[in-house]
C-alpha positions in Angstrom: -29.7 -27.2 -6.4 -30.9 -23.7 -7.1 -34.2 -24.2 -5.2 -32.5 -25.7 -2.1 -33.1 -23.8 1.2 -29.8 -22.3 2.4 -29.9 -22.2 6.2 -27.1 -24.4 7.6 -24.6 -22.4 5.6 -25.1 -19.5 7.9 -24.0 -21.6 10.9 -21.2 -23.4 9.1 -19.8 -20.1 7.6 -19.6 -18.3 10.9 -18.2 -21.3 12.8 -15.1 -20.5 10.8 -14.5 -18.1 13.6 -14.1 -21.0 16.1 -10.3 -20.5 16.4 -11.0 -17.2 18.0 -13.5 -18.6 20.5 -10.8 -18.9 23.2 -10.2 -15.2 23.2 -12.6 -13.2 25.2 -13.8 -9.8 24.2 -13.2 -6.8 26.4 -10.5 -4.7 24.7 -10.3 -1.4 22.8 -8.2 -1.1 19.6 -6.6 2.0 18.2 -6.4 2.6 14.4 -4.8 5.6 12.7 -5.4 7.4 9.4 -3.9 10.6 8.0 -7.2 11.7 6.3 -10.6 12.0 7.9 -13.5 9.7 6.9 -15.7 11.2 4.2 -19.0 9.6 5.2 -20.5 6.6 6.9 -23.6 6.5 4.8 -23.7 3.1 3.1 -25.5 4.5 0.0 -22.7 7.0 -0.6 -19.4 5.9 1.0 -17.2 4.0 -1.4 -13.5 4.4 -0.5 -11.2 1.8 1.1 -11.0 3.9 4.3 -14.7 4.0 5.1 -15.7 0.7 3.5 -14.6 -1.5 6.4 -16.3 0.8 9.0 -19.5 0.9 7.1 -19.4 -2.9 6.8 -19.3 -3.1 10.6 -22.0 -0.5 11.3 -24.7 -2.1 9.2 -26.2 -5.5 8.3 -27.0 -6.9 4.9 -29.0 -9.9 3.7 -25.7 -11.7 2.8 -22.2 -11.5 4.1 -18.9 -13.4 3.9 -17.1 -15.8 6.2 -14.3 -13.6 7.7 -11.1 -13.7 5.8 -12.7 -15.3 2.7 -15.1 -14.5 -0.1 -17.4 -17.3 0.8 -21.0 -16.0 0.8 -23.3 -16.9 3.7 -26.7 -15.6 4.8 -26.4 -12.8 7.4 -29.5 -10.6 8.2 -31.3 -13.3 6.2 -31.9 -16.5 8.0 -32.4 -18.4 4.7 -33.1 -17.9 1.0 -34.3 -19.7 -2.1 -33.5 -19.1 -5.8 -36.0 -20.0 -8.5 -34.7 -22.5 -11.2 -34.8 -19.7 -13.8 -32.6 -17.5 -11.7 -35.1 -14.6 -11.8 -36.7 -14.8 -8.3 -34.9 -14.7 -5.0 -36.9 -15.1 -1.7 -35.3 -14.2 1.6 -36.5 -14.9 5.1 -35.2 -12.4 7.7 -34.0 -13.3 11.2 -36.4 -12.3 13.9 -35.6 -9.9 16.6 -32.7 -8.0 14.9 -32.8 -4.4 16.0 -31.3 -1.1 14.8 -29.2 0.8 17.2 -32.3 3.1 17.8 -34.1 0.1 19.2 -36.5 -0.7 16.4 -36.8 -4.1 14.9 -35.4 -4.6 11.4 -38.3 -5.6 9.0 -38.6 -6.4 5.3 -39.7 -2.9 4.4 -36.3 -1.6 5.6 -34.5 -3.8 3.1 -36.7 -2.5 0.3 -36.4 1.1 1.3 -32.6 0.9 1.7 -32.0 -0.6 -1.8 -34.4 1.8 -3.4 -32.5 4.7 -1.7 -29.2 3.4 -3.1 -30.7 3.4 -6.6 -32.6 6.7 -6.4 -30.7 9.3 -8.4 -31.6 11.9 -5.7 -29.2 10.1 -3.4 -26.3 10.7 -5.8 -24.7 7.5 -4.7 -22.1 5.6 -6.7 -23.6 2.1 -6.3 -26.9 2.3 -8.2 -25.7 0.3 -11.1 -25.1 -2.8 -9.0 -28.9 -3.2 -8.8 -29.5 -3.0 -12.6 -31.0 -6.5 -12.8 -33.9 -5.8 -10.4 -37.2 -5.3 -12.3 -38.0 -1.6 -12.4 -34.4 -0.4 -12.1 -34.6 1.7 -15.3 -37.8 3.5 -14.1 -36.4 4.4 -10.7 -32.9 5.3 -11.9 -34.4 7.4 -14.7 -36.7 9.3 -12.3 -39.9 7.8 -13.7 -40.8 5.9 -10.5 -40.4 6.2 -6.7 -39.5 2.6 -6.0 -38.4 -0.7 -7.5 -41.2 -2.9 -8.8 -39.0 -5.9 -8.4 -38.8 -5.8 -4.6 -41.8 -7.2 -2.8 -42.4 -7.5 1.0 -45.4 -9.8 1.5 -44.8 -9.8 5.3 -42.4 -8.3 7.9 -39.8 -11.0 7.5 -40.0 -11.9 3.8 -38.3 -10.0 0.9 -38.8 -11.2 -2.7 -36.6 -9.9 -5.5 -37.7 -10.3 -9.1 -35.1 -9.8 -11.7 -35.5 -8.7 -15.3 -32.6 -10.9 -16.3 -30.4 -13.5 -14.6 -27.5 -12.0 -12.7 -24.5 -14.2 -11.8 -23.4 -11.5 -9.2 -26.7 -10.9 -7.4 -25.9 -12.6 -4.1 -22.6 -10.7 -4.0 -24.5 -7.5 -4.7 -26.7 -8.2 -1.6 -23.5 -8.5 0.5 -21.9 -5.1 -0.5 -22.3 -1.9 1.5 -24.8 -0.4 -0.9 -27.2 -3.2 0.3 -26.8 -2.2 3.9 -30.2 -1.9 5.7 -31.0 1.5 7.3 -34.1 2.9 9.0 -36.0 5.5 7.0 -36.9 7.6 10.1 -33.2 8.0 11.0 -32.3 9.0 7.5 -35.1 11.6 7.5 -34.2 12.9 11.0 -30.6 13.4 10.0 -31.7 15.9 7.3 -29.1 15.0 4.8 -26.4 14.3 7.4 -27.0 10.6 7.9 -23.4 9.9 6.9 -22.4 11.6 10.2 -25.3 10.2 12.3 -25.4 6.5 11.2 -28.0 4.1 12.5 -27.6 0.4 11.6 -27.8 -3.1 13.0 -24.2 -4.1 12.6 -21.5 -5.4 15.0 -20.6 -1.8 16.1 -22.3 1.5 16.7 -20.7 5.0 16.3 -20.4 6.6 19.8 -18.5 9.8 18.8 -17.1 11.6 15.8 -15.0 14.6 16.3 -14.3 15.8 12.8 -10.6 15.9 12.0 -9.7 14.2 15.3 -11.3 10.8 16.0 -14.2 8.4 15.5 -15.1 6.1 18.4 -17.0 2.9 17.7 -18.4 0.6 20.4 -19.6 -3.0 20.5 -23.3 -3.5 19.6 -24.3 -5.7 22.6 -27.4 -6.9 20.9 -25.7 -7.9 17.6 -27.3 -11.1 16.3 -24.1 -13.2 15.6 -22.8 -15.0 18.6 -19.2 -14.1 19.8 -19.1 -11.1 17.4 -17.4 -8.7 17.6 -14.3 -9.9 19.5 -13.5 -6.5 20.9 -15.5 -3.9 22.9 -14.7 -1.1 20.5 -12.1 0.7 18.4 -11.0 4.3 18.0 -9.9 5.7 14.7 -7.5 8.6 15.2 -7.4 11.1 12.4 -4.5 13.3 11.3 -1.7 10.8 11.9 1.2 10.9 9.5 2.0 7.3 8.5 5.6 7.5 9.7 4.4 8.8 13.1 1.7 6.2 13.3 4.2 3.4 12.6 6.5 4.6 15.4 3.6 4.7 17.8 2.7 1.2 16.7 6.2 0.0 17.5 5.8 1.5 21.0 2.4 -0.2 21.5 0.4 3.0 21.4 -1.4 2.1 18.1 -2.8 -1.3 17.1 -3.3 -0.9 13.3 -1.6 1.7 11.1 -4.4 2.1 8.6 -2.4 3.8 5.9 0.1 0.9 5.8 3.8 1.0 6.0 5.5 3.9 4.3 8.1 2.8 1.7 10.8 4.7 3.6 10.3 2.4 6.6 9.3 -0.9 4.9 12.7 -2.6 4.5 13.7 -1.6 8.0 10.5 -3.1 9.5 10.6 -6.1 7.1 14.2 -7.0 8.0 13.7 -6.2 11.7 13.5 -8.8 14.5 9.8 -8.1 15.1 8.7 -8.4 11.4 6.7 -11.6 12.0 4.7 -9.9 14.8 4.2 -6.6 13.1 3.6 -7.2 9.4 0.7 -8.9 7.6 1.3 -9.2 3.9 -1.1 -10.7 1.5 -2.4 -10.7 -2.1 -5.5 -8.7 -2.9 -7.7 -8.1 -6.0 -6.4 -4.6 -6.6 -5.4 -2.3 -9.5 -3.8 1.1 -9.3 -4.4 3.3 -12.3 -4.5 6.8 -13.8 -8.0 7.9 -15.0 -8.0 9.9 -18.2 -11.1 12.1 -18.4 -12.6 11.3 -21.8 -14.8 14.4 -21.8 -12.0 16.9 -21.4 -9.8 18.1 -24.3 -7.3 16.8 -25.4 -8.0 13.6 -23.5 -11.1 13.1 -25.5 -8.8 12.0 -28.3 -8.0 8.3 -28.1 -4.6 8.8 -29.6 -3.7 11.1 -26.8 -4.9 8.6 -24.2 -2.9 5.8 -26.0 0.2 8.0 -26.0 -0.1 8.5 -22.2 -0.3 4.8 -21.8 3.0 4.3 -23.7 4.7 7.0 -21.6 4.8 5.3 -18.2 7.8 3.3 -16.9 5.8 1.0 -14.6 8.8 -0.9 -13.4 10.2 2.3 -11.9 6.8 3.1 -10.3 6.8 -0.4 -8.6 10.2 0.4 -7.1 8.7 3.4 -5.3 6.5 0.9 -3.3 9.5 -1.4 -2.5 8.4 -3.9 -5.1 5.2 -4.6 -3.3 3.3 -4.7 -6.6 3.5 -6.1 -10.2 3.1 -3.9 -13.3 -0.4 -3.8 -14.8 -1.5 -3.8 -18.4 -5.2 -4.2 -18.0 -7.9 -3.4 -15.4 -8.3 -7.0 -14.1 -5.7 -8.2 -11.5 -4.0 -11.5 -12.3 -6.0 -13.5 -9.6 -9.4 -12.4 -11.0 -11.3 -14.7 -13.4 -11.1 -13.2 -16.9 -7.6 -11.7 -16.6 -5.9 -12.2 -20.0 -2.3 -13.4 -19.3 -1.6 -13.2 -23.0 -2.6 -9.6 -23.4 0.5 -7.3 -24.0 -1.1 -3.9 -23.5 1.0 -0.8 -23.9 4.7 -1.2 -23.5 6.9 1.6 -22.2 7.8 3.3 -25.5 8.6 7.1 -25.4 9.0 7.2 -29.2 5.7 5.6 -29.8 4.0 8.0 -27.4 5.5 11.0 -29.1 4.4 9.7 -32.5 0.8 9.3 -31.3 0.8 12.8 -29.9 2.0 14.1 -33.3 -0.7 12.2 -35.0 -3.2 13.8 -32.7 -2.0 17.2 -33.8 0.0 17.8 -30.5 3.6 17.4 -31.5 4.7 19.8 -28.7 2.5 18.1 -26.1 0.0 19.9 -23.9 -0.6 20.9 -20.3 -2.9 19.2 -17.8 -3.6 18.5 -14.1 -3.1 15.3 -12.2 -4.9 14.8 -8.9 -3.5 12.5 -6.2 -3.9 11.6 -2.6 -1.6 13.6 -0.3 -0.7 10.4 1.7 2.8 8.9 1.1 3.8 7.4 -1.3 1.2 8.8 -3.6 2.8 12.3 -4.0 6.1 10.7 -5.0 4.3 8.3 -7.4 2.6 11.4 -8.9 6.0 13.1 -9.3 7.3 10.0 -11.1 4.3 10.1 -13.4 4.9 13.8 -14.0 8.5 13.1 -15.0 7.4 10.4 -17.5 4.8 12.6 -19.0 7.3 15.5 -19.3 9.5 13.2 -21.4 6.8 13.2 -24.2 6.1 17.0 -23.8 3.1 16.7 -21.5 3.4 19.2 -18.7 1.5 18.0 -15.6 0.5 20.1 -12.6 0.1 17.9 -9.5 -2.7 18.5 -7.0 -2.0 16.3 -4.0 -5.0 16.7 -1.6 -7.0 14.7 0.9 -8.7 11.5 -0.3 -12.2 12.9 0.1 -11.3 15.9 -2.0 -9.9 13.7 -4.8 -13.0 11.6 -4.7 -15.2 14.7 -5.0 -13.1 16.0 -7.9 -13.3 12.7 -9.7 -17.1 12.5 -9.3 -17.7 16.0 -10.8 -17.8 16.0 -14.5 -15.2 18.1 -16.2 -13.2 18.9 -13.0 -10.3 16.4 -12.9 -8.5 15.7 -16.1 -6.4 12.9 -14.6 -6.3 11.1 -11.3 -3.7 8.8 -9.8 -6.0 6.3 -7.9 -3.4 5.4 -5.3 -4.9 5.6 -1.8 -8.3 5.1 -3.5 -7.3 2.5 -6.0 -9.7 -0.2 -6.8 -9.9 -3.2 -4.5 -12.6 -5.7 -5.5 -15.9 -5.4 -3.6 -16.4 -9.1 -4.4 -14.3 -11.6 -6.4 -16.0 -11.2 -9.8 -14.7 -9.4 -13.0 -17.9 -7.4 -13.3 -16.9 -5.4 -10.2 -14.0 -3.9 -12.1 -16.4 -2.6 -14.8 -19.8 -1.2 -13.6 -18.8 1.3 -11.0 -15.5 2.4 -12.5 -15.7 1.9 -16.3 -19.4 1.4 -17.0 -21.9 4.0 -18.1 -23.7 3.7 -14.7 -20.6 4.9 -12.9 -20.1 8.0 -15.2 -22.5 10.1 -13.2 -22.4 12.9 -10.6 -20.9 11.4 -7.5 -19.8 8.2 -9.3 -16.5 6.5 -9.4 -16.0 6.3 -13.2 -13.6 9.2 -13.1 -12.6 8.7 -16.7 -16.3 9.4 -17.6 -15.9 6.7 -20.1 -19.2 5.3 -21.5 -19.4 2.8 -24.3 -23.0 1.6 -24.8 -22.0 -1.5 -26.8 -19.5 -2.5 -24.1 -22.3 -2.0 -21.6 -24.5 -4.4 -23.5 -21.7 -7.0 -23.6 -21.3 -6.6 -19.8 -25.0 -7.2 -19.2 -24.8 -10.3 -21.4 -21.8 -11.6 -19.5 -23.5 -11.1 -16.1 -26.6 -12.9 -17.5 -24.6 -16.1 -17.7 -25.7 -17.3 -14.3 -25.5 -21.0 -14.9 -22.4 -22.4 -13.2 -21.8 -24.4 -16.4 -21.1 -21.1 -18.2 -18.4 -20.1 -15.7 -15.5 -20.4 -18.2 -17.4 -18.8 -21.1 -18.4 -15.9 -18.8 -14.8 -15.3 -17.6 -13.6 -15.3 -21.3 -16.4 -12.8 -22.2 -15.3 -10.5 -19.4 -11.6 -10.8 -20.4 -12.5 -9.6 -23.9 -14.5 -6.7 -22.6 -11.5 -5.4 -20.6 -8.9 -5.8 -23.4 -11.3 -4.1 -25.8 -11.7 -1.2 -23.4 -7.9 -0.8 -23.3 -8.0 -0.1 -27.1 -9.9 3.1 -26.1 -7.5 3.7 -23.3 -9.7 5.4 -20.7 -7.1 4.4 -18.0 -3.4 3.9 -17.7 -3.2 0.7 -15.5 -0.1 1.0 -13.5 0.3 -1.8 -11.0 -1.4 -4.5 -8.9 -0.4 -3.9 -5.3 -0.1 -6.3 -2.4 -1.9 -5.3 0.9 0.7 -4.8 3.6 -0.6 -3.9 7.1 1.3 -3.0 10.2 -0.3 -4.3 13.5 0.8 -4.2 17.1 2.1 -7.4 18.7 -1.0 -7.7 20.9 -3.3 -8.2 18.0 -4.3 -11.8 17.4 -6.1 -13.9 14.8 -5.2 -15.3 11.4 -3.4 -12.8 9.2 -6.3 -12.9 6.7 -8.6 -10.8 8.8 -6.3 -7.8 8.2 -6.3 -8.5 4.5 -10.0 -9.4 4.2 -10.9 -9.7 0.5 -14.2 -7.9 1.1 -13.5 -5.5 4.0 -9.8 -4.6 3.9 -9.8 -4.7 7.7 -12.5 -6.9 9.3 -13.3 -5.0 12.5 -15.9 -7.7 13.4 -13.2 -10.5 13.5 -10.1 -8.9 14.9 -9.2 -9.5 18.6 -6.6 -8.8 21.2 -4.4 -11.7 22.6 -4.5 -12.4 26.3 
């Protein structure tokens, strides 16, 4: 089966959009966010706000059927996988063009992935490509490219891996694999994130910093009947409560920051709830990062004490019960989640005892960073109160998402971060995605997303071994291996897992389509698939 040409899957996958076919395009949609977008550079952008926009600006070899995590070829027309799982050969579609008018060729795929891996880019996604031959040389600054990517002609890309990788096709569907033209990156002079050029369903028409981003339909996009709208405008600086009121009046189509807890019950119990609310499960974990390279958080007993200090049930109430308490990084729906793992119960006495054992019987002072968007400041205050009960005095810095991200990715800057507003939503439905970028050694780097700066080389080796189980017959063993990795990580307590939150989106009555396209497991909001009812 592994050598079978995959071609019809592309057609079958995207025919899943057929229920939308009766709805003509020709509409503009308005989306709101409180904070501005940090960047639209696919090699750098990695937060839930810009993730969906980046997905729609660029193309990748692989993608997902809208509303699902079913992989299908996208920029690739077809592909083969060698029986040993070490060679992947992709044939590109002909005639696909960047928004600058140039055709997309195999060399662009090679350049884009090498750019994502190159340490000079300071992107957070390099570790995803660790299985490609030559990765260590490029990431270590010993080479300029990846020996494992070959381009024998303009429409063929061959990947040679140093080890089997069960996640590799998923990796080729994430934003870090988005294809960009080198000449546009060079011309932007370090500002490509504000001047994006891609071959996706939309192009960026305008960006007024702090006010709005305007996206318009790519008329030459290669997928038929995609996108379903002519464009969308993202309005910046909208408080979530104001955005929700505007949505109820029909002035806004999607309130990007969700429904503020203060209004949730009113909207949920209102007569228009069915038309305004989309509520679904997601592969998400909200957590506190504990910077293992800052004293006294470098002491495992201190980190364990902080885990015992949090009343998670009370935190869940702040979000109207739209979450379940977490005791490990993996969410319950993810393969490898250990339902029998008990974790750290809420135990103030135990927390105090551990601090005393660490030589801090009177506690200590530290700083907690958090998003300034509701309800995150209130969650931070609840965490502050819990920590105070064990003698830990916490100063809260509630700032814009982009500033929190910058602080987390700078070694030694942020002692603790409440991840809400930037909490981890799976890039793809595999347990490895909750390790590499946020708990693995490859993520503990300048500009990375491992904000606890935790790096355990032995755990890293176990992670590589788990991902090398690429045979489908090893599925259960692989899930068990990953489950053990995460519960062992919790012994070292680089995080305080707090809750697994449902994704609740407010949309205007005129928005159409299955609810899943607003809770897309790989995009958050799938701008390519949403449409307006007529």
